N, C-alpha and C positions, 0 to 999 in steps of 0.2 A: 670264535674260530675253532674249528675242529678238524682233525685229520679225516681224510675220506677213506674209510675202511671197507667200502662195499665190495663184496666177494665177486670175483670174476670181472671186475671193472678194469679198463685200460687206463683209468685216470689215477694218478698218484700225486699226492701233495696235500695242501691245505685248502679248505673252503671257508669263506666268510659268508655267513647267512644272516638275514634279518630274523626278527622274532617269528615271522610267519613261515620261515623255512625257505624263503626265496634266496637263491644263490646270488650274492653280490660280487664275489671275487673268487677266482680259483688261482692258486699259486702252485705251480708245478715246476720241477726241474726242466723238463722239455720246454715249457712255456718261457722260462727264464733264458734258456739257450736260444730259442727262436727270437726273443727280443734282442738279445745280444747280437745274433747274426743279422738282425734287421738294422740295428742302429750303428754298430761299430763299422761296417763297410762304408756307410755314408760318411761317417766322421773321418775315416781313413782316406776316402776319395777326396774329400774337401781339404784334408791336410796336404795331400799331394798337390791339389790345385793351388793352394797358397804357397807351397814350396816352389812350384814351377813358375807361378805368376804372383810374386809377393806383393805387387802393387795393387792387386784387386781388393775391392772393399769386402769387409767381413759380413755385412748385414744379410746379403743373399745366402751365404753359407749358414748363418744362424737360423734363417727361415727354413732352409732345407733340413737342418738337424731337427728342428721342431716338427716338421712334416714327417721325418723318419720316426720320431717318437710317437706321433699320432698313428702312423702306419702300423707300428708294432702293437699298439693297443687295439686298433680296429683293422685287422688285416684284410677283412673282406669288404672294405670300403674302397673308394676311389683315391684315397690318400697315397697309396703306394704308387699308383700310376703317375700322380702329380709329382711325387718325390723323385721318381726315376726320370721322368721327362725334365724336371727342373734341374736335376744333377747333370744330365747330358747337355742341356741348354747352357747351363752355367759354365760347364767345361768348355764348350765350343765358343762361348762369348769371351771368357776370361783368359784363355790360353792362346796367345797370338802366334806362337811358332809351332812347327811340326815336332811333336814329341811322341813318337810311336810307342816307345816302351813305357813311358808314363801313362799314355792313353790305354795301353794294355792292362796296366795295374788298375786303373779306374774302371775299365770294362769288367775286370774280374770282380771288383767290389760291387758293381752294379748287378752282375750275375748272382753273386751270393745273396745280395739284398732281395732280388727277384725270387730266387728259389726258396729262401726262408719264408718270405711273405706268402708266396703261392701255397707252400705246404701248410702254413698256419691257417690260411683261409679255407683250405680244403677239408679240414676236419673240425670236430667240436672243440671248444676251448678246453685246454688241458689234456688233450689226447696225446698219448705217448706213442711215438712212431716205433716200429720194430726195427731191428738192426738191418733186416733185409731192405726195408724202405730207405733207410739212411744210406746203405751201400749203393742202392740203385740210383738215388739222387746224386751221390758223389760221383758215381761212374758217368752219369749223363753230363754232369758239370765238367768233369775231366775231359770228356770228348769234345764238348763245346769249347773249352779253353785250349785244347790241343789244336783244333781247327782255327780258332781265333789267333793263336800264336803263329800258326803257319801263314795265315793271312798277313800278320804283322811282319813276318820275314819277307813275304812277297812285296809288301809296301816298302820296306827298307831297301831291298835289292832294286826295286823299280826306281827309287829315289836316286840311288847311286848310278844307275844306267842312264838316267835322264828320262828317256821314254821307254816304257816296258815293251817287249816284243808282244805281238798279237797272240802268239801261242800261250804265253804266260797269263795274259789277261783272260783268254778263253778257258784255260784250265782252272783258274781261280773262280771264274763265274760258274763253270760247270760244278765245281765243288760246292759252292754256295747254293746252287740250284738243287743239287741232289740231297743235301742234308735233310730237308723236311721229309723227303720220300724215305730216306733211311730211318729217320726217327719214327715215322708212322709204321714202317715195316717191323721195327723192333718191338713196338708196343702192341701191335695188332696181331 
């Protein structure tokens, strides 16, 4: 095990190599943070699920935690998609009642999982993101969470009114429809 001192490299941390010099493992602080941001949101969402629906069995949750660990280790595989789909499916199956605000918390956990995993899959293992990249990701996540919270408020108000007015439904659908266009415009 040796520190990685290569000049001008964006990689910081420790590298484990075999006798031939083949890299076996790279341990970096950003890598540890990405793994934490991949596993902890899934565990948090499952904790919320068992808080809201305490009678649900634990074995599917344990399988999802195992999938999150696998996703953190191999972020560019299909394990992340299976984990996220499994989390959403397990929430929809296990939680029998309308819990808009708990669902918003679980959606936030899913967003953090997705962004951390997508970022890890986009670069080489051990790459250190710049603060500009972190700020940009946080800003985009904040925008998505703001819109999602607005949608949760609309759902909550619509539940109180019984049937939502057509104007409210139209505005909500227009906002949802315009988001991809706004995102493409900001990045392009």
